[in-house]
Each structure stands twice: as structure tokens, then as C-alpha cells.
VEXTOR-57609 format. One record per residue (C-alpha): residue number from 1; x, y, z; residue in one letter. Coordinates in Angstrom, 3 decimals, decimal comma. Each point is the difference from the previous one (the first is absolute). Layout:
N
<marza><n>NUM</n><xx>X</xx><yy>Y</yy><zz>Z</zz><res>a</res></marza>
...
END
This chain:
257
<marza><n>1</n><xx>-0,167</xx><yy>-72,095</yy><zz>-40,584</zz><res>m</res></marza>
<marza><n>2</n><xx>-1,314</xx><yy>2,111</yy><zz>2,942</zz><res>n</res></marza>
<marza><n>3</n><xx>0,323</xx><yy>3,712</yy><zz>0,182</zz><res>f</res></marza>
<marza><n>4</n><xx>-1,064</xx><yy>2,793</yy><zz>2,469</zz><res>t</res></marza>
<marza><n>5</n><xx>-1,042</xx><yy>2,842</yy><zz>-2,047</zz><res>l</res></marza>
<marza><n>6</n><xx>0,109</xx><yy>3,776</yy><zz>1,348</zz><res>k</res></marza>
<marza><n>7</n><xx>-2,356</xx><yy>1,745</yy><zz>-2,358</zz><res>i</res></marza>
<marza><n>8</n><xx>-0,848</xx><yy>3,795</yy><zz>-0,108</zz><res>w</res></marza>
<marza><n>9</n><xx>-3,716</xx><yy>0,286</yy><zz>0,210</zz><res>r</res></marza>
<marza><n>10</n><xx>-1,591</xx><yy>3,285</yy><zz>-0,543</zz><res>q</res></marza>
<marza><n>11</n><xx>-3,874</xx><yy>0,396</yy><zz>-1,001</zz><res>k</res></marza>
<marza><n>12</n><xx>0,177</xx><yy>3,170</yy><zz>-1,820</zz><res>s</res></marza>
<marza><n>13</n><xx>2,369</xx><yy>2,888</yy><zz>-0,992</zz><res>a</res></marza>
<marza><n>14</n><xx>-1,035</xx><yy>1,892</yy><zz>3,020</zz><res>k</res></marza>
<marza><n>15</n><xx>-0,351</xx><yy>-2,644</yy><zz>2,551</zz><res>a</res></marza>
<marza><n>16</n><xx>3,048</xx><yy>-0,848</yy><zz>2,135</zz><res>k</res></marza>
<marza><n>17</n><xx>2,023</xx><yy>-2,866</yy><zz>-0,974</zz><res>g</res></marza>
<marza><n>18</n><xx>1,766</xx><yy>-2,864</yy><zz>2,034</zz><res>k</res></marza>
<marza><n>19</n><xx>1,646</xx><yy>-3,051</yy><zz>-0,377</zz><res>f</res></marza>
<marza><n>20</n><xx>-1,948</xx><yy>-3,379</yy><zz>0,753</zz><res>v</res></marza>
<marza><n>21</n><xx>1,571</xx><yy>-3,477</yy><zz>0,776</zz><res>t</res></marza>
<marza><n>22</n><xx>-1,211</xx><yy>-2,961</yy><zz>-1,489</zz><res>y</res></marza>
<marza><n>23</n><xx>1,014</xx><yy>-3,625</yy><zz>-0,679</zz><res>k</res></marza>
<marza><n>24</n><xx>-0,074</xx><yy>-2,048</yy><zz>-3,182</zz><res>i</res></marza>
<marza><n>25</n><xx>0,655</xx><yy>-3,549</yy><zz>-0,349</zz><res>d</res></marza>
<marza><n>26</n><xx>0,692</xx><yy>-2,704</yy><zz>-2,707</zz><res>e</res></marza>
<marza><n>27</n><xx>1,324</xx><yy>2,238</yy><zz>-2,739</zz><res>i</res></marza>
<marza><n>28</n><xx>1,921</xx><yy>-1,472</yy><zz>-3,039</zz><res>s</res></marza>
<marza><n>29</n><xx>3,439</xx><yy>1,326</yy><zz>-0,435</zz><res>q</res></marza>
<marza><n>30</n><xx>-0,753</xx><yy>0,171</yy><zz>-3,924</zz><res>n</res></marza>
<marza><n>31</n><xx>-3,026</xx><yy>2,607</yy><zz>0,716</zz><res>s</res></marza>
<marza><n>32</n><xx>0,315</xx><yy>3,524</yy><zz>-1,064</zz><res>s</res></marza>
<marza><n>33</n><xx>-0,168</xx><yy>2,610</yy><zz>2,618</zz><res>f</res></marza>
<marza><n>34</n><xx>-3,304</xx><yy>1,061</yy><zz>-1,296</zz><res>l</res></marza>
<marza><n>35</n><xx>-1,369</xx><yy>-3,233</yy><zz>-0,049</zz><res>e</res></marza>
<marza><n>36</n><xx>1,030</xx><yy>-0,600</yy><zz>3,580</zz><res>m</res></marza>
<marza><n>37</n><xx>-2,087</xx><yy>3,282</yy><zz>0,869</zz><res>l</res></marza>
<marza><n>38</n><xx>-3,050</xx><yy>-1,318</yy><zz>-2,028</zz><res>d</res></marza>
<marza><n>39</n><xx>-0,001</xx><yy>-3,199</yy><zz>2,160</zz><res>v</res></marza>
<marza><n>40</n><xx>0,346</xx><yy>1,963</yy><zz>2,951</zz><res>f</res></marza>
<marza><n>41</n><xx>-2,846</xx><yy>2,374</yy><zz>-0,853</zz><res>n</res></marza>
<marza><n>42</n><xx>-1,935</xx><yy>-3,292</yy><zz>-0,602</zz><res>e</res></marza>
<marza><n>43</n><xx>0,576</xx><yy>-0,878</yy><zz>3,294</zz><res>g</res></marza>
<marza><n>44</n><xx>-1,106</xx><yy>3,287</yy><zz>1,448</zz><res>l</res></marza>
<marza><n>45</n><xx>-3,360</xx><yy>-0,116</yy><zz>-2,173</zz><res>v</res></marza>
<marza><n>46</n><xx>-0,788</xx><yy>-3,488</yy><zz>1,292</zz><res>r</res></marza>
<marza><n>47</n><xx>0,271</xx><yy>1,442</yy><zz>3,466</zz><res>k</res></marza>
<marza><n>48</n><xx>-2,102</xx><yy>2,864</yy><zz>-0,546</zz><res>g</res></marza>
<marza><n>49</n><xx>2,770</xx><yy>2,567</yy><zz>-0,135</zz><res>d</res></marza>
<marza><n>50</n><xx>0,749</xx><yy>2,764</yy><zz>-2,686</zz><res>e</res></marza>
<marza><n>51</n><xx>2,689</xx><yy>-1,054</yy><zz>-2,278</zz><res>p</res></marza>
<marza><n>52</n><xx>3,369</xx><yy>2,014</yy><zz>-0,512</zz><res>v</res></marza>
<marza><n>53</n><xx>-0,389</xx><yy>2,503</yy><zz>-2,747</zz><res>a</res></marza>
<marza><n>54</n><xx>3,126</xx><yy>-0,404</yy><zz>-2,524</zz><res>f</res></marza>
<marza><n>55</n><xx>0,509</xx><yy>1,206</yy><zz>-3,687</zz><res>d</res></marza>
<marza><n>56</n><xx>0,773</xx><yy>-2,222</yy><zz>-2,649</zz><res>h</res></marza>
<marza><n>57</n><xx>-0,882</xx><yy>-0,544</yy><zz>-3,534</zz><res>d</res></marza>
<marza><n>58</n><xx>2,104</xx><yy>-1,810</yy><zz>-2,909</zz><res>c</res></marza>
<marza><n>59</n><xx>2,121</xx><yy>-2,302</yy><zz>2,833</zz><res>r</res></marza>
<marza><n>60</n><xx>2,592</xx><yy>-0,146</yy><zz>-2,629</zz><res>e</res></marza>
<marza><n>61</n><xx>2,415</xx><yy>2,790</yy><zz>1,152</zz><res>g</res></marza>
<marza><n>62</n><xx>-1,305</xx><yy>2,482</yy><zz>-2,650</zz><res>i</res></marza>
<marza><n>63</n><xx>-2,423</xx><yy>2,465</yy><zz>1,342</zz><res>c</res></marza>
<marza><n>64</n><xx>1,534</xx><yy>0,765</yy><zz>3,334</zz><res>g</res></marza>
<marza><n>65</n><xx>-3,304</xx><yy>-0,155</yy><zz>1,768</zz><res>a</res></marza>
<marza><n>66</n><xx>1,470</xx><yy>-2,354</yy><zz>2,634</zz><res>c</res></marza>
<marza><n>67</n><xx>1,878</xx><yy>2,547</yy><zz>1,960</zz><res>s</res></marza>
<marza><n>68</n><xx>0,705</xx><yy>-1,055</yy><zz>3,615</zz><res>l</res></marza>
<marza><n>69</n><xx>2,918</xx><yy>0,617</yy><zz>2,548</zz><res>y</res></marza>
<marza><n>70</n><xx>0,829</xx><yy>-3,219</yy><zz>1,413</zz><res>i</res></marza>
<marza><n>71</n><xx>2,474</xx><yy>-0,688</yy><zz>2,802</zz><res>n</res></marza>
<marza><n>72</n><xx>1,574</xx><yy>3,486</yy><zz>-0,528</zz><res>g</res></marza>
<marza><n>73</n><xx>0,300</xx><yy>-0,409</yy><zz>-3,812</zz><res>r</res></marza>
<marza><n>74</n><xx>-2,031</xx><yy>1,186</yy><zz>-3,061</zz><res>p</res></marza>
<marza><n>75</n><xx>-1,607</xx><yy>-3,070</yy><zz>-1,545</zz><res>h</res></marza>
<marza><n>76</n><xx>1,720</xx><yy>-2,084</yy><zz>2,757</zz><res>g</res></marza>
<marza><n>77</n><xx>3,192</xx><yy>-2,244</yy><zz>0,478</zz><res>p</res></marza>
<marza><n>78</n><xx>0,898</xx><yy>-0,568</yy><zz>-3,715</zz><res>d</res></marza>
<marza><n>79</n><xx>1,677</xx><yy>1,767</yy><zz>-2,788</zz><res>d</res></marza>
<marza><n>80</n><xx>-1,395</xx><yy>1,620</yy><zz>-3,396</zz><res>a</res></marza>
<marza><n>81</n><xx>-3,711</xx><yy>-1,812</yy><zz>0,834</zz><res>v</res></marza>
<marza><n>82</n><xx>-3,166</xx><yy>1,775</yy><zz>0,872</zz><res>t</res></marza>
<marza><n>83</n><xx>-2,293</xx><yy>-1,390</yy><zz>2,697</zz><res>t</res></marza>
<marza><n>84</n><xx>-1,801</xx><yy>-2,407</yy><zz>-2,057</zz><res>c</res></marza>
<marza><n>85</n><xx>3,024</xx><yy>-1,570</yy><zz>-1,147</zz><res>q</res></marza>
<marza><n>86</n><xx>1,301</xx><yy>-0,286</yy><zz>3,535</zz><res>l</res></marza>
<marza><n>87</n><xx>-0,544</xx><yy>-3,697</yy><zz>1,118</zz><res>h</res></marza>
<marza><n>88</n><xx>0,145</xx><yy>-1,496</yy><zz>3,735</zz><res>m</res></marza>
<marza><n>89</n><xx>2,963</xx><yy>-1,974</yy><zz>-0,508</zz><res>r</res></marza>
<marza><n>90</n><xx>1,991</xx><yy>3,500</yy><zz>0,700</zz><res>k</res></marza>
<marza><n>91</n><xx>-1,341</xx><yy>-0,611</yy><zz>3,594</zz><res>f</res></marza>
<marza><n>92</n><xx>0,709</xx><yy>-2,315</yy><zz>2,912</zz><res>k</res></marza>
<marza><n>93</n><xx>-2,488</xx><yy>-1,869</yy><zz>1,538</zz><res>d</res></marza>
<marza><n>94</n><xx>-1,262</xx><yy>1,661</yy><zz>2,919</zz><res>g</res></marza>
<marza><n>95</n><xx>1,008</xx><yy>3,540</yy><zz>-1,006</zz><res>d</res></marza>
<marza><n>96</n><xx>-1,638</xx><yy>3,078</yy><zz>0,854</zz><res>t</res></marza>
<marza><n>97</n><xx>-0,928</xx><yy>1,923</yy><zz>-2,893</zz><res>i</res></marza>
<marza><n>98</n><xx>-0,744</xx><yy>3,786</yy><zz>0,288</zz><res>v</res></marza>
<marza><n>99</n><xx>-2,141</xx><yy>1,436</yy><zz>-2,779</zz><res>i</res></marza>
<marza><n>100</n><xx>-0,521</xx><yy>3,644</yy><zz>-0,428</zz><res>e</res></marza>
<marza><n>101</n><xx>-1,252</xx><yy>2,288</yy><zz>-2,883</zz><res>p</res></marza>
<marza><n>102</n><xx>2,146</xx><yy>2,423</yy><zz>-1,395</zz><res>w</res></marza>
<marza><n>103</n><xx>1,102</xx><yy>2,933</yy><zz>2,366</zz><res>r</res></marza>
<marza><n>104</n><xx>0,245</xx><yy>3,204</yy><zz>-2,071</zz><res>a</res></marza>
<marza><n>105</n><xx>-1,970</xx><yy>3,126</yy><zz>0,322</zz><res>r</res></marza>
<marza><n>106</n><xx>-1,005</xx><yy>0,079</yy><zz>-3,701</zz><res>p</res></marza>
<marza><n>107</n><xx>-1,268</xx><yy>-3,713</yy><zz>0,399</zz><res>f</res></marza>
<marza><n>108</n><xx>-2,793</xx><yy>0,231</yy><zz>2,427</zz><res>p</res></marza>
<marza><n>109</n><xx>-1,499</xx><yy>-3,238</yy><zz>1,541</zz><res>v</res></marza>
<marza><n>110</n><xx>-3,552</xx><yy>-0,747</yy><zz>-1,643</zz><res>i</res></marza>
<marza><n>111</n><xx>-0,538</xx><yy>-3,104</yy><zz>2,239</zz><res>k</res></marza>
<marza><n>112</n><xx>2,119</xx><yy>-2,434</yy><zz>1,846</zz><res>d</res></marza>
<marza><n>113</n><xx>2,954</xx><yy>-0,701</yy><zz>-2,494</zz><res>l</res></marza>
<marza><n>114</n><xx>-1,252</xx><yy>2,097</yy><zz>-2,988</zz><res>i</res></marza>
<marza><n>115</n><xx>1,358</xx><yy>3,663</yy><zz>-0,830</zz><res>v</res></marza>
<marza><n>116</n><xx>-0,967</xx><yy>2,383</yy><zz>-2,350</zz><res>d</res></marza>
<marza><n>117</n><xx>2,952</xx><yy>0,148</yy><zz>-2,851</zz><res>r</res></marza>
<marza><n>118</n><xx>-2,205</xx><yy>2,855</yy><zz>-1,946</zz><res>t</res></marza>
<marza><n>119</n><xx>2,934</xx><yy>2,030</yy><zz>0,438</zz><res>a</res></marza>
<marza><n>120</n><xx>2,109</xx><yy>-1,662</yy><zz>-2,568</zz><res>f</res></marza>
<marza><n>121</n><xx>-2,887</xx><yy>0,045</yy><zz>-2,559</zz><res>d</res></marza>
<marza><n>122</n><xx>-0,084</xx><yy>3,878</yy><zz>0,778</zz><res>t</res></marza>
<marza><n>123</n><xx>3,663</xx><yy>0,091</yy><zz>-0,828</zz><res>i</res></marza>
<marza><n>124</n><xx>-0,283</xx><yy>-1,696</yy><zz>-2,945</zz><res>i</res></marza>
<marza><n>125</n><xx>-2,772</xx><yy>2,328</yy><zz>-1,299</zz><res>q</res></marza>
<marza><n>126</n><xx>1,849</xx><yy>2,792</yy><zz>0,901</zz><res>a</res></marza>
<marza><n>127</n><xx>2,363</xx><yy>-0,812</yy><zz>-3,072</zz><res>g</res></marza>
<marza><n>128</n><xx>0,997</xx><yy>-3,842</yy><zz>-0,155</zz><res>g</res></marza>
<marza><n>129</n><xx>-1,089</xx><yy>-0,344</yy><zz>-3,657</zz><res>y</res></marza>
<marza><n>130</n><xx>0,042</xx><yy>1,095</yy><zz>-3,502</zz><res>v</res></marza>
<marza><n>131</n><xx>-2,627</xx><yy>2,177</yy><zz>-1,470</zz><res>s</res></marza>
<marza><n>132</n><xx>1,695</xx><yy>1,146</yy><zz>-3,181</zz><res>v</res></marza>
<marza><n>133</n><xx>-1,402</xx><yy>-0,964</yy><zz>-3,259</zz><res>n</res></marza>
<marza><n>134</n><xx>2,216</xx><yy>-3,076</yy><zz>-1,116</zz><res>t</res></marza>
<marza><n>135</n><xx>-2,246</xx><yy>-1,170</yy><zz>-2,987</zz><res>g</res></marza>
<marza><n>136</n><xx>-0,531</xx><yy>-3,378</yy><zz>-1,222</zz><res>g</res></marza>
<marza><n>137</n><xx>1,886</xx><yy>-2,856</yy><zz>1,427</zz><res>v</res></marza>
<marza><n>138</n><xx>3,311</xx><yy>0,159</yy><zz>-1,621</zz><res>p</res></marza>
<marza><n>139</n><xx>2,298</xx><yy>-2,865</yy><zz>-1,276</zz><res>d</res></marza>
<marza><n>140</n><xx>2,053</xx><yy>-1,419</yy><zz>2,945</zz><res>a</res></marza>
<marza><n>141</n><xx>3,508</xx><yy>1,297</yy><zz>-1,665</zz><res>n</res></marza>
<marza><n>142</n><xx>-1,389</xx><yy>3,229</yy><zz>-1,166</zz><res>s</res></marza>
<marza><n>143</n><xx>0,874</xx><yy>2,032</yy><zz>3,082</zz><res>i</res></marza>
<marza><n>144</n><xx>3,445</xx><yy>-1,089</yy><zz>0,700</zz><res>p</res></marza>
<marza><n>145</n><xx>0,537</xx><yy>-0,359</yy><zz>3,828</zz><res>v</res></marza>
<marza><n>146</n><xx>3,636</xx><yy>-1,049</yy><zz>1,371</zz><res>p</res></marza>
<marza><n>147</n><xx>-0,220</xx><yy>-3,498</yy><zz>1,490</zz><res>k</res></marza>
<marza><n>148</n><xx>1,632</xx><yy>1,344</yy><zz>3,208</zz><res>e</res></marza>
<marza><n>149</n><xx>-2,904</xx><yy>2,496</yy><zz>0,521</zz><res>n</res></marza>
<marza><n>150</n><xx>-2,667</xx><yy>-2,469</yy><zz>-1,050</zz><res>a</res></marza>
<marza><n>151</n><xx>1,178</xx><yy>-2,441</yy><zz>2,531</zz><res>d</res></marza>
<marza><n>152</n><xx>0,214</xx><yy>2,552</yy><zz>2,735</zz><res>l</res></marza>
<marza><n>153</n><xx>-3,612</xx><yy>1,425</yy><zz>-0,545</zz><res>s</res></marza>
<marza><n>154</n><xx>-1,484</xx><yy>-3,705</yy><zz>-0,028</zz><res>m</res></marza>
<marza><n>155</n><xx>1,953</xx><yy>-0,469</yy><zz>3,287</zz><res>d</res></marza>
<marza><n>156</n><xx>-1,591</xx><yy>3,075</yy><zz>1,458</zz><res>a</res></marza>
<marza><n>157</n><xx>-3,440</xx><yy>-0,735</yy><zz>-1,573</zz><res>a</res></marza>
<marza><n>158</n><xx>0,091</xx><yy>-3,058</yy><zz>2,196</zz><res>a</res></marza>
<marza><n>159</n><xx>-1,195</xx><yy>1,953</yy><zz>2,905</zz><res>c</res></marza>
<marza><n>160</n><xx>-3,360</xx><yy>-1,077</yy><zz>1,099</zz><res>i</res></marza>
<marza><n>161</n><xx>-0,635</xx><yy>2,544</yy><zz>2,299</zz><res>g</res></marza>
<marza><n>162</n><xx>-0,524</xx><yy>-2,094</yy><zz>3,198</zz><res>c</res></marza>
<marza><n>163</n><xx>1,657</xx><yy>2,575</yy><zz>2,395</zz><res>g</res></marza>
<marza><n>164</n><xx>2,632</xx><yy>-2,229</yy><zz>1,590</zz><res>a</res></marza>
<marza><n>165</n><xx>2,611</xx><yy>2,730</yy><zz>-0,676</zz><res>c</res></marza>
<marza><n>166</n><xx>-2,209</xx><yy>2,338</yy><zz>2,139</zz><res>v</res></marza>
<marza><n>167</n><xx>-0,618</xx><yy>-2,544</yy><zz>2,633</zz><res>a</res></marza>
<marza><n>168</n><xx>3,892</xx><yy>-0,618</yy><zz>-0,042</zz><res>a</res></marza>
<marza><n>169</n><xx>1,290</xx><yy>3,699</yy><zz>0,423</zz><res>c</res></marza>
<marza><n>170</n><xx>0,399</xx><yy>1,468</yy><zz>3,404</zz><res>k</res></marza>
<marza><n>171</n><xx>-1,353</xx><yy>3,119</yy><zz>-1,583</zz><res>n</res></marza>
<marza><n>172</n><xx>-2,932</xx><yy>-1,400</yy><zz>-1,755</zz><res>a</res></marza>
<marza><n>173</n><xx>1,270</xx><yy>1,217</yy><zz>-3,489</zz><res>s</res></marza>
<marza><n>174</n><xx>-1,314</xx><yy>-0,892</yy><zz>-3,267</zz><res>a</res></marza>
<marza><n>175</n><xx>3,132</xx><yy>1,040</yy><zz>-2,121</zz><res>m</res></marza>
<marza><n>176</n><xx>0,487</xx><yy>-3,670</yy><zz>-0,974</zz><res>l</res></marza>
<marza><n>177</n><xx>-3,733</xx><yy>-0,470</yy><zz>-1,653</zz><res>f</res></marza>
<marza><n>178</n><xx>0,358</xx><yy>3,684</yy><zz>-1,530</zz><res>v</res></marza>
<marza><n>179</n><xx>3,227</xx><yy>-0,229</yy><zz>-1,408</zz><res>s</res></marza>
<marza><n>180</n><xx>-0,949</xx><yy>-3,528</yy><zz>-1,521</zz><res>a</res></marza>
<marza><n>181</n><xx>-2,990</xx><yy>1,635</yy><zz>-1,805</zz><res>k</res></marza>
<marza><n>182</n><xx>1,973</xx><yy>2,770</yy><zz>-0,988</zz><res>v</res></marza>
<marza><n>183</n><xx>2,991</xx><yy>-1,929</yy><zz>-1,290</zz><res>s</res></marza>
<marza><n>184</n><xx>-2,557</xx><yy>-2,376</yy><zz>-1,717</zz><res>q</res></marza>
<marza><n>185</n><xx>-0,933</xx><yy>3,045</yy><zz>-2,458</zz><res>l</res></marza>
<marza><n>186</n><xx>3,021</xx><yy>2,442</yy><zz>0,206</zz><res>a</res></marza>
<marza><n>187</n><xx>2,375</xx><yy>-3,007</yy><zz>-1,763</zz><res>l</res></marza>
<marza><n>188</n><xx>-2,327</xx><yy>-0,159</yy><zz>-2,752</zz><res>l</res></marza>
<marza><n>189</n><xx>-0,731</xx><yy>2,397</yy><zz>-2,968</zz><res>p</res></marza>
<marza><n>190</n><xx>-3,548</xx><yy>0,002</yy><zz>0,311</zz><res>q</res></marza>
<marza><n>191</n><xx>0,261</xx><yy>1,173</yy><zz>3,619</zz><res>g</res></marza>
<marza><n>192</n><xx>2,684</xx><yy>3,040</yy><zz>-0,702</zz><res>k</res></marza>
<marza><n>193</n><xx>-2,384</xx><yy>2,462</yy><zz>-1,488</zz><res>v</res></marza>
<marza><n>194</n><xx>-1,819</xx><yy>0,708</yy><zz>3,345</zz><res>e</res></marza>
<marza><n>195</n><xx>3,006</xx><yy>-1,158</yy><zz>2,341</zz><res>a</res></marza>
<marza><n>196</n><xx>0,431</xx><yy>3,302</yy><zz>1,809</zz><res>t</res></marza>
<marza><n>197</n><xx>-3,254</xx><yy>0,610</yy><zz>0,891</zz><res>e</res></marza>
<marza><n>198</n><xx>-0,426</xx><yy>-3,940</yy><zz>1,040</zz><res>r</res></marza>
<marza><n>199</n><xx>2,889</xx><yy>0,063</yy><zz>2,532</zz><res>v</res></marza>
<marza><n>200</n><xx>-1,135</xx><yy>3,211</yy><zz>1,449</zz><res>q</res></marza>
<marza><n>201</n><xx>-3,696</xx><yy>-0,785</yy><zz>0,376</zz><res>a</res></marza>
<marza><n>202</n><xx>0,491</xx><yy>-3,259</yy><zz>1,410</zz><res>m</res></marza>
<marza><n>203</n><xx>2,676</xx><yy>0,892</yy><zz>2,594</zz><res>v</res></marza>
<marza><n>204</n><xx>-1,996</xx><yy>2,848</yy><zz>1,016</zz><res>k</res></marza>
<marza><n>205</n><xx>-2,998</xx><yy>-2,248</yy><zz>0,458</zz><res>k</res></marza>
<marza><n>206</n><xx>2,079</xx><yy>-2,606</yy><zz>2,072</zz><res>m</res></marza>
<marza><n>207</n><xx>0,963</xx><yy>3,040</yy><zz>2,548</zz><res>d</res></marza>
<marza><n>208</n><xx>-3,764</xx><yy>1,160</yy><zz>0,163</zz><res>e</res></marza>
<marza><n>209</n><xx>-1,196</xx><yy>-3,645</yy><zz>0,831</zz><res>l</res></marza>
<marza><n>210</n><xx>2,305</xx><yy>0,331</yy><zz>3,013</zz><res>g</res></marza>
<marza><n>211</n><xx>2,695</xx><yy>-2,917</yy><zz>-1,102</zz><res>f</res></marza>
<marza><n>212</n><xx>3,514</xx><yy>0,722</yy><zz>1,889</zz><res>g</res></marza>
<marza><n>213</n><xx>3,328</xx><yy>0,945</yy><zz>-1,698</zz><res>n</res></marza>
<marza><n>214</n><xx>2,586</xx><yy>-2,690</yy><zz>-1,220</zz><res>c</res></marza>
<marza><n>215</n><xx>3,265</xx><yy>-0,625</yy><zz>2,105</zz><res>t</res></marza>
<marza><n>216</n><xx>1,071</xx><yy>-2,561</yy><zz>-1,897</zz><res>n</res></marza>
<marza><n>217</n><xx>0,035</xx><yy>-2,721</yy><zz>2,063</zz><res>t</res></marza>
<marza><n>218</n><xx>-0,886</xx><yy>-2,695</yy><zz>-2,378</zz><res>g</res></marza>
<marza><n>219</n><xx>-2,349</xx><yy>-1,685</yy><zz>1,988</zz><res>a</res></marza>
<marza><n>220</n><xx>-2,870</xx><yy>0,504</yy><zz>-2,979</zz><res>c</res></marza>
<marza><n>221</n><xx>2,320</xx><yy>-1,930</yy><zz>-2,318</zz><res>e</res></marza>
<marza><n>222</n><xx>0,755</xx><yy>-2,624</yy><zz>2,388</zz><res>a</res></marza>
<marza><n>223</n><xx>-3,656</xx><yy>-0,563</yy><zz>0,695</zz><res>e</res></marza>
<marza><n>224</n><xx>-1,506</xx><yy>0,617</yy><zz>-3,622</zz><res>c</res></marza>
<marza><n>225</n><xx>-1,399</xx><yy>-3,172</yy><zz>-1,494</zz><res>p</res></marza>
<marza><n>226</n><xx>0,841</xx><yy>0,795</yy><zz>-3,194</zz><res>k</res></marza>
<marza><n>227</n><xx>3,523</xx><yy>1,284</yy><zz>0,989</zz><res>q</res></marza>
<marza><n>228</n><xx>-0,637</xx><yy>3,346</yy><zz>-1,508</zz><res>i</res></marza>
<marza><n>229</n><xx>3,645</xx><yy>1,742</yy><zz>-0,087</zz><res>s</res></marza>
<marza><n>230</n><xx>0,778</xx><yy>3,096</yy><zz>2,254</zz><res>i</res></marza>
<marza><n>231</n><xx>1,735</xx><yy>1,098</yy><zz>-3,239</zz><res>t</res></marza>
<marza><n>232</n><xx>-3,380</xx><yy>1,212</yy><zz>-1,138</zz><res>n</res></marza>
<marza><n>233</n><xx>-0,124</xx><yy>2,433</yy><zz>2,935</zz><res>i</res></marza>
<marza><n>234</n><xx>3,522</xx><yy>1,439</yy><zz>-1,441</zz><res>s</res></marza>
<marza><n>235</n><xx>-1,661</xx><yy>0,371</yy><zz>-3,459</zz><res>r</res></marza>
<marza><n>236</n><xx>-3,240</xx><yy>1,682</yy><zz>1,698</zz><res>l</res></marza>
<marza><n>237</n><xx>2,164</xx><yy>2,473</yy><zz>1,702</zz><res>n</res></marza>
<marza><n>238</n><xx>1,967</xx><yy>0,886</yy><zz>-3,355</zz><res>r</res></marza>
<marza><n>239</n><xx>-3,428</xx><yy>0,208</yy><zz>-1,750</zz><res>e</res></marza>
<marza><n>240</n><xx>-1,193</xx><yy>2,232</yy><zz>2,736</zz><res>f</res></marza>
<marza><n>241</n><xx>2,921</xx><yy>2,352</yy><zz>0,077</zz><res>m</res></marza>
<marza><n>242</n><xx>0,087</xx><yy>0,057</yy><zz>-3,834</zz><res>g</res></marza>
<marza><n>243</n><xx>-3,622</xx><yy>1,220</yy><zz>-0,091</zz><res>a</res></marza>
<marza><n>244</n><xx>0,390</xx><yy>2,494</yy><zz>2,633</zz><res>k</res></marza>
<marza><n>245</n><xx>3,081</xx><yy>1,269</yy><zz>-1,721</zz><res>i</res></marza>
<marza><n>246</n><xx>-1,944</xx><yy>0,110</yy><zz>-3,483</zz><res>c</res></marza>
<marza><n>247</n><xx>-2,895</xx><yy>1,837</yy><zz>1,620</zz><res>a</res></marza>
<marza><n>248</n><xx>2,269</xx><yy>2,779</yy><zz>1,440</zz><res>h</res></marza>
<marza><n>249</n><xx>1,091</xx><yy>0,495</yy><zz>-3,315</zz><res>k</res></marza>
<marza><n>250</n><xx>-3,282</xx><yy>0,212</yy><zz>-1,790</zz><res>k</res></marza>
<marza><n>251</n><xx>-0,870</xx><yy>2,696</yy><zz>2,873</zz><res>k</res></marza>
<marza><n>252</n><xx>3,224</xx><yy>2,034</yy><zz>-0,676</zz><res>a</res></marza>
<marza><n>253</n><xx>-0,919</xx><yy>-0,122</yy><zz>-3,769</zz><res>i</res></marza>
<marza><n>254</n><xx>-3,465</xx><yy>1,077</yy><zz>0,332</zz><res>v</res></marza>
<marza><n>255</n><xx>1,072</xx><yy>2,768</yy><zz>2,567</zz><res>s</res></marza>
<marza><n>256</n><xx>2,714</xx><yy>1,337</yy><zz>-2,204</zz><res>g</res></marza>
<marza><n>257</n><xx>2,892</xx><yy>-0,873</yy><zz>2,356</zz><res>f</res></marza>
END
């Protein structure tokens, strides 16, 4: 298969970027998208040109590092896959493929197709964990958890933090990511101890980092490689409002009103 690649090239975070057009030939339809980029970069190196910088790690659809905006879609023209799991048979011979980094202010470009997603780590550090002393490892059935809650928590925990939800959203909202991390813990007994502090801290940090507001277009769910449901956003809103009401009541009691 032969393709025309329009790739975003940017030497550094402060440099001005631009699209550069390349040709690539004789690519197997069974190659993954990242394997195609590997072959392409080998060709650039042989010619003495600088290879295209792109992020990757596991190449198994688990880590979320391989985040690319391909032909107007996060992770490319397939559903429920990361870029590393996208194969060239999803394109037609002779296609022009436009490859970009995530476009969101909280995800600044580092070089070429690599963006800095430290913002997600910062949100997790704000409260996406359990710090209470849970003691030793309990027996599996010693803490009863309704199966529905356990299933929903596991579904939320499937989020790999790739940022496709932010890239797909016209507002660059991180609500799907934050709601998945909040839901993962809010549905389990271990996460309820710090629930009110967690949701307020994570939402506050999300806003501070410059992510946009959610306007419920559903683009985040549609493009999420792990199919995280937007029902988690509803749960996040309930948790947040409940935490605000609880904080207001505590303040009223302390002040004597």
C-alpha cells in the first residue's frame, strides 16, 4: 500500500510547527500504524533526515502513550482502539493521512507528535488515590461490595489516561477522565472515606490546569479507546454536589448557624 503522509513537525515546545508532506510506499496492510511510522522513520534516517518523534510504550493498547490525532479522529479511523492497535488496512491504497498531536492547551507539544500529558498525573496526585490505612490484605469476601458497583468500578478503572477524551472534546474537557478516576474509587468502600475531599480536589485541579467545561456532546465517549461511559460524568457531578453540600453543612455547624 502507498500513502501520502501529512505530519506535524515541531522541533521543540517553543518552536513554530508546520505540516510536512511525505510519501511512503510498499506498506503491508497488516502493519500497525506505529509499525508504519517505524518503517517511515527508518527511511528518513537512511536519507540523513531527522526522524519523526512520536510517543509509544507497550504497543498493546494498555498504556495510552501512543496518542495521535489521525485524519480528524483521536487514535484514527477505528473504534475502541489505541493508535498502536490501528492497522493500515483501515485505510485505502493511495490515501492521504494527516497525523497530528493532541490539540489542547493543557497538553503542550514537546516535539513533533509528542505532547506533555503531565496534567493528568497532576490531577491524580490531587486526590485520585486511597491514603487511609486499610490494614493487611483482606480476604476477598470480607468486604461485601454489590456486584453492580464492582462491575461499574472495574469499567471506570479501565481508563488508561491517553487523553483521547480531551482531544475529541471541542472544549478540551477532561471530565470523562476525571469522572472515571473518581467513579473507580467512589463505588468501593475503600474510597468512601476520602470521597468528599477527593472529588473537590480533583475538580479544582482540573480547572486550574485549564481544561474546558463539559457540554455533553458525547464525543469523549465515542472516541474513548476503552469505551468509558459518560454516565461516570453524572456520577462525578453527584459526588461533587454532595461534597459541596456536606462542606457547607460542616461550616454551618462550626460557625454555630
